[in-house]
One Martini backbone bead per residue (centre of mass of N, CA, C, O) as a GRO file, in nm:
protein
  239
    1MET     BB    1  -0.804   1.742  -2.791
    2GLU     BB    2  -1.029   1.998  -2.767
    3VAL     BB    3  -0.962   2.284  -2.547
    4LEU     BB    4  -1.186   2.576  -2.454
    5PHE     BB    5  -1.086   2.589  -2.138
    6PRO     BB    6  -1.047   2.617  -1.826
    7ALA     BB    7  -0.831   2.387  -1.632
    8ILE     BB    8  -0.810   2.109  -1.404
    9TYR     BB    9  -0.560   1.877  -1.306
   10LEU     BB   10  -0.558   1.526  -1.189
   11ARG     BB   11  -0.298   1.318  -1.044
   12ASN     BB   12  -0.184   1.009  -0.945
   13ALA     BB   13   0.140   0.982  -0.816
   14SER     BB   14   0.111   0.673  -0.676
   15GLU     BB   15  -0.053   0.469  -0.862
   16CYS     BB   16  -0.335   0.445  -0.783
   17PRO     BB   17  -0.620   0.319  -0.831
   18PRO     BB   18  -0.885   0.446  -0.982
   19LEU     BB   19  -1.201   0.560  -0.795
   20TYR     BB   20  -1.294   0.778  -0.988
   21THR     BB   21  -1.459   0.991  -1.187
   22ILE     BB   22  -1.417   1.019  -1.541
   23THR     BB   23  -1.328   1.109  -1.842
   24SER     BB   24  -1.318   0.945  -2.157
   25GLU     BB   25  -1.092   1.155  -2.286
   26LYS     BB   26  -0.902   1.044  -2.066
   27PRO     BB   27  -0.701   0.907  -1.881
   28ALA     BB   28  -0.745   0.687  -1.608
   29ASP     BB   29  -0.549   0.897  -1.413
   30LEU     BB   30  -0.736   1.151  -1.510
   31LEU     BB   31  -0.868   1.462  -1.391
   32LEU     BB   32  -1.123   1.676  -1.524
   33THR     BB   33  -1.182   2.035  -1.458
   34ARG     BB   34  -1.384   2.286  -1.497
   35LEU     BB   35  -1.360   2.634  -1.528
   36PRO     BB   36  -1.442   2.935  -1.481
   37ILE     BB   37  -1.418   3.248  -1.654
   38ASP     BB   38  -1.466   3.398  -1.393
   39PHE     BB   39  -1.192   3.585  -1.214
   40SER     BB   40  -1.332   3.794  -0.982
   41LYS     BB   41  -1.331   3.529  -0.802
   42PRO     BB   42  -1.315   3.281  -0.617
   43ILE     BB   43  -1.221   2.934  -0.666
   44LYS     BB   44  -1.400   2.630  -0.636
   45VAL     BB   45  -1.279   2.286  -0.603
   46ASP     BB   46  -1.412   1.964  -0.640
   47LEU     BB   47  -1.244   1.655  -0.551
   48PRO     BB   48  -1.306   1.316  -0.618
   49ILE     BB   49  -1.157   1.132  -0.362
   50SER     BB   50  -1.114   0.753  -0.294
   51CYS     BB   51  -0.792   0.751  -0.244
   52ALA     BB   52  -0.493   0.706  -0.138
   53GLY     BB   53  -0.223   0.955  -0.171
   54ALA     BB   54  -0.045   1.108  -0.426
   55PHE     BB   55  -0.089   1.440  -0.573
   56VAL     BB   56  -0.129   1.612  -0.887
   57TYR     BB   57  -0.153   1.958  -1.003
   58TRP     BB   58  -0.304   2.169  -1.268
   59VAL     BB   59  -0.323   2.451  -1.488
   60GLU     BB   60  -0.512   2.533  -1.782
   61TYR     BB   61  -0.483   2.736  -2.087
   62ASP     BB   62  -0.516   2.941  -2.336
   63GLY     BB   63  -0.330   3.043  -2.584
   64GLU     BB   64  -0.230   3.274  -2.816
   65ILE     BB   65  -0.213   3.037  -2.986
   66PRO     BB   66  -0.387   2.854  -3.171
   67ASP     BB   67  -0.445   2.545  -3.028
   68THR     BB   68  -0.324   2.616  -2.742
   69ARG     BB   69  -0.157   2.532  -2.431
   70VAL     BB   70  -0.116   2.631  -2.086
   71LYS     BB   71   0.099   2.525  -1.827
   72GLY     BB   72   0.114   2.519  -1.507
   73ARG     BB   73   0.209   2.482  -1.204
   74GLU     BB   74   0.278   2.239  -0.988
   75GLY     BB   75   0.104   2.046  -0.739
   76TYR     BB   76   0.082   1.902  -0.401
   77PHE     BB   77  -0.082   1.617  -0.232
   78ASN     BB   78  -0.217   1.440   0.049
   79VAL     BB   79  -0.390   1.126   0.125
   80ASP     BB   80  -0.504   0.973   0.380
   81PRO     BB   81  -0.577   0.692   0.522
   82ILE     BB   82  -0.834   0.467   0.622
   83LEU     BB   83  -0.802   0.322   0.948
   84LEU     BB   84  -0.971   0.044   1.055
   85VAL     BB   85  -1.024  -0.033   1.404
   86ARG     BB   86  -1.037  -0.192   1.692
   87PRO     BB   87  -1.116  -0.107   1.990
   88ARG     BB   88  -0.995  -0.048   2.321
   89VAL     BB   89  -0.965  -0.091   2.631
   90PRO     BB   90  -0.870   0.088   2.864
   91ILE     BB   91  -0.615   0.083   3.084
   92LEU     BB   92  -0.803   0.270   3.250
   93SER     BB   93  -1.036   0.316   3.456
   94SER     BB   94  -1.249   0.537   3.607
   95ASP     BB   95  -1.093   0.434   3.895
   96LEU     BB   96  -0.783   0.370   3.820
   97VAL     BB   97  -0.780   0.075   3.706
   98ILE     BB   98  -0.606  -0.178   3.586
   99ASN     BB   99  -0.632  -0.334   3.265
  100PRO     BB  100  -0.499  -0.643   3.163
  101LYS     BB  101  -0.661  -0.732   2.890
  102ARG     BB  102  -0.744  -0.545   2.653
  103ASP     BB  103  -1.006  -0.548   2.517
  104LEU     BB  104  -1.232  -0.548   2.268
  105GLU     BB  105  -1.442  -0.351   2.101
  106SER     BB  106  -1.693  -0.244   1.935
  107GLY     BB  107  -1.631  -0.174   1.630
  108TYR     BB  108  -1.487   0.131   1.483
  109VAL     BB  109  -1.182   0.313   1.423
  110ASN     BB  110  -0.983   0.578   1.337
  111LEU     BB  111  -0.642   0.555   1.252
  112PRO     BB  112  -0.399   0.749   1.285
  113LEU     BB  113  -0.078   0.778   1.186
  114ASP     BB  114   0.022   0.880   1.484
  115GLY     BB  115  -0.120   0.595   1.613
  116ILE     BB  116   0.091   0.402   1.528
  117SER     BB  117   0.179   0.063   1.647
  118MET     BB  118   0.463  -0.121   1.538
  119LEU     BB  119   0.536  -0.465   1.449
  120THR     BB  120   0.800  -0.669   1.360
  121LEU     BB  121   0.780  -0.965   1.152
  122VAL     BB  122   0.968  -1.242   1.081
  123SER     BB  123   0.863  -1.479   0.877
  124LYS     BB  124   1.089  -1.717   0.915
  125TRP     BB  125   1.036  -1.697   1.253
  126MET     BB  126   0.715  -1.782   1.290
  127GLY     BB  127   0.643  -2.022   1.150
  128PRO     BB  128   0.370  -2.169   1.116
  129VAL     BB  129   0.043  -2.063   1.071
  130SER     BB  130  -0.077  -2.221   1.320
  131GLY     BB  131   0.113  -2.012   1.523
  132TRP     BB  132   0.025  -1.697   1.480
  133ARG     BB  133  -0.156  -1.627   1.723
  134ALA     BB  134   0.071  -1.582   1.928
  135HIS     BB  135   0.175  -1.322   1.793
  136PHE     BB  136  -0.086  -1.161   1.815
  137GLN     BB  137  -0.114  -1.168   2.123
  138GLU     BB  138   0.151  -1.027   2.193
  139ALA     BB  139   0.098  -0.765   2.038
  140LYS     BB  140  -0.159  -0.689   2.192
  141ASP     BB  141  -0.039  -0.694   2.488
  142ARG     BB  142   0.183  -0.460   2.398
  143GLY     BB  143  -0.002  -0.238   2.217
  144TYR     BB  144  -0.041  -0.307   1.933
  145ASN     BB  145  -0.194  -0.214   1.585
  146MET     BB  146   0.052  -0.326   1.399
  147ILE     BB  147   0.182  -0.527   1.130
  148HIS     BB  148   0.505  -0.603   1.008
  149TRP     BB  149   0.575  -0.774   0.723
  150THR     BB  150   0.781  -0.952   0.595
  151PRO     BB  151   0.828  -1.107   0.330
  152ILE     BB  152   0.611  -1.402   0.209
  153GLN     BB  153   0.758  -1.501  -0.012
  154GLU     BB  154   0.951  -1.691  -0.193
  155ARG     BB  155   1.254  -1.801  -0.108
  156GLY     BB  156   1.577  -1.825  -0.159
  157GLU     BB  157   1.892  -1.948  -0.109
  158SER     BB  158   1.938  -1.749   0.151
  159ASP     BB  159   1.656  -1.720   0.316
  160SER     BB  160   1.557  -1.435   0.253
  161PRO     BB  161   1.291  -1.202   0.258
  162TYR     BB  162   1.499  -1.013   0.061
  163SER     BB  163   1.515  -1.292  -0.133
  164ILE     BB  164   1.333  -1.361  -0.411
  165ARG     BB  165   1.211  -1.614  -0.619
  166ASN     BB  166   0.880  -1.557  -0.593
  167GLN     BB  167   0.657  -1.291  -0.623
  168LEU     BB  168   0.378  -1.490  -0.684
  169SER     BB  169   0.455  -1.652  -0.408
  170TYR     BB  170   0.428  -1.821  -0.141
  171ASP     BB  171   0.580  -1.974   0.113
  172PRO     BB  172   0.551  -2.314   0.168
  173SER     BB  173   0.683  -2.335   0.465
  174MET     BB  174   0.432  -2.200   0.622
  175PHE     BB  175   0.268  -2.471   0.554
  176ASP     BB  176   0.163  -2.745   0.736
  177ASP     BB  177  -0.083  -2.746   0.543
  178ILE     BB  178  -0.047  -2.815   0.213
  179SER     BB  179  -0.343  -2.767   0.115
  180ASP     BB  180  -0.336  -2.453   0.146
  181PHE     BB  181  -0.132  -2.431  -0.101
  182ASP     BB  182  -0.239  -2.614  -0.338
  183LYS     BB  183  -0.523  -2.474  -0.409
  184ASP     BB  184  -0.402  -2.130  -0.398
  185GLY     BB  185  -0.112  -2.059  -0.264
  186GLY     BB  186  -0.243  -1.942   0.026
  187VAL     BB  187  -0.447  -1.706   0.006
  188LEU     BB  188  -0.682  -1.776   0.201
  189LYS     BB  189  -0.510  -1.812   0.457
  190ILE     BB  190  -0.392  -1.525   0.468
  191GLU     BB  191  -0.662  -1.378   0.475
  192GLU     BB  192  -0.758  -1.509   0.737
  193LEU     BB  193  -0.525  -1.399   0.919
  194ILE     BB  194  -0.572  -1.099   0.871
  195HIS     BB  195  -0.861  -1.102   0.979
  196THR     BB  196  -0.793  -1.208   1.261
  197ALA     BB  197  -0.602  -0.980   1.348
  198ARG     BB  198  -0.824  -0.758   1.332
  199GLU     BB  199  -1.083  -0.884   1.483
  200GLU     BB  200  -0.930  -1.034   1.748
  201TYR     BB  201  -0.657  -0.813   1.787
  202GLY     BB  202  -0.635  -0.521   1.651
  203LEU     BB  203  -0.466  -0.579   1.366
  204LEU     BB  204  -0.289  -0.449   1.133
  205SER     BB  205  -0.144  -0.458   0.793
  206LEU     BB  206   0.205  -0.477   0.671
  207THR     BB  207   0.407  -0.471   0.368
  208ASP     BB  208   0.648  -0.549   0.144
  209VAL     BB  209   0.755  -0.410  -0.186
  210VAL     BB  210   1.052  -0.568  -0.331
  211LEU     BB  211   1.134  -0.617  -0.655
  212ASN     BB  212   1.469  -0.601  -0.643
  213HIS     BB  213   1.466  -0.850  -0.432
  214THR     BB  214   1.642  -1.091  -0.596
  215SER     BB  215   1.732  -1.395  -0.650
  216ASN     BB  216   1.967  -1.599  -0.810
  217ASP     BB  217   1.721  -1.839  -0.844
  218CYS     BB  218   1.544  -1.685  -1.035
  219LEU     BB  219   1.361  -1.741  -1.311
  220TRP     BB  220   1.326  -1.456  -1.421
  221LEU     BB  221   1.635  -1.391  -1.423
  222SER     BB  222   1.714  -1.617  -1.627
  223GLU     BB  223   1.526  -1.487  -1.857
  224HIS     BB  224   1.648  -1.181  -1.746
  225PRO     BB  225   1.969  -1.091  -1.718
  226GLU     BB  226   1.964  -0.780  -1.777
  227ALA     BB  227   1.839  -0.706  -1.485
  228GLY     BB  228   2.140  -0.804  -1.337
  229LEU     BB  229   2.339  -0.598  -1.417
  230TRP     BB  230   2.656  -0.490  -1.355
  231TYR     BB  231   2.826  -0.205  -1.408
  232GLN     BB  232   3.127  -0.339  -1.397
  233LEU     BB  233   3.036  -0.565  -1.633
  234ARG     BB  234   3.003  -0.373  -1.847
  235ASP     BB  235   3.015  -0.284  -2.175
  236HIS     BB  236   3.225   0.010  -2.273
  237SER     BB  237   3.275   0.025  -2.591
  238ASP     BB  238   3.030   0.240  -2.647
  239GLY     BB  239   3.079   0.471  -2.406
   0.00000   0.00000   0.00000
């Protein structure tokens, strides 16, 4: 594409799905903004960003050789997520009396990153999903506002949540009512529990995506054994 004007480019460095409007002439993760040609005064650029993540930007301009562009030095910035959570009744009332219940208030507030108080729950020790409300209640009573779930996908031979047999399926052992798993792989039930944790207990949710923690009995690994080669077993005859 021929570009005959100064321009600033913005790319989502964290590979978050693009949620902003872009030009159809550029890749789907690249935002192009034209800059004015008059450089005698400061230039302000508004960048419509609507998803959190890390971003990289740079400025390009026409080179001395016709039909060439010169790319400037890259810069980076982060956009924090907007974490909406149910507010809680203060620990102390206006007359300094301790409130033991810590009930949730109506509406939502934005939880800053430095305000996160997170509890890790090991998925295989939580029991069936029918009993997860007890874990939510304990986390709420202890003052946490976010749960870190260890991976809840199907575990492999070692039974570790960090050794996954199937990255695309929840572990069926979590569902005491097997019909919750059979109809959609447990997706609706997990979504229901995450919604319950947020709305009834004021708890946001976070989990790991560790794609390289794959069990030895993973079907995908048996179909692609080259993905699991250990460097010490590699044939070095080719140098």
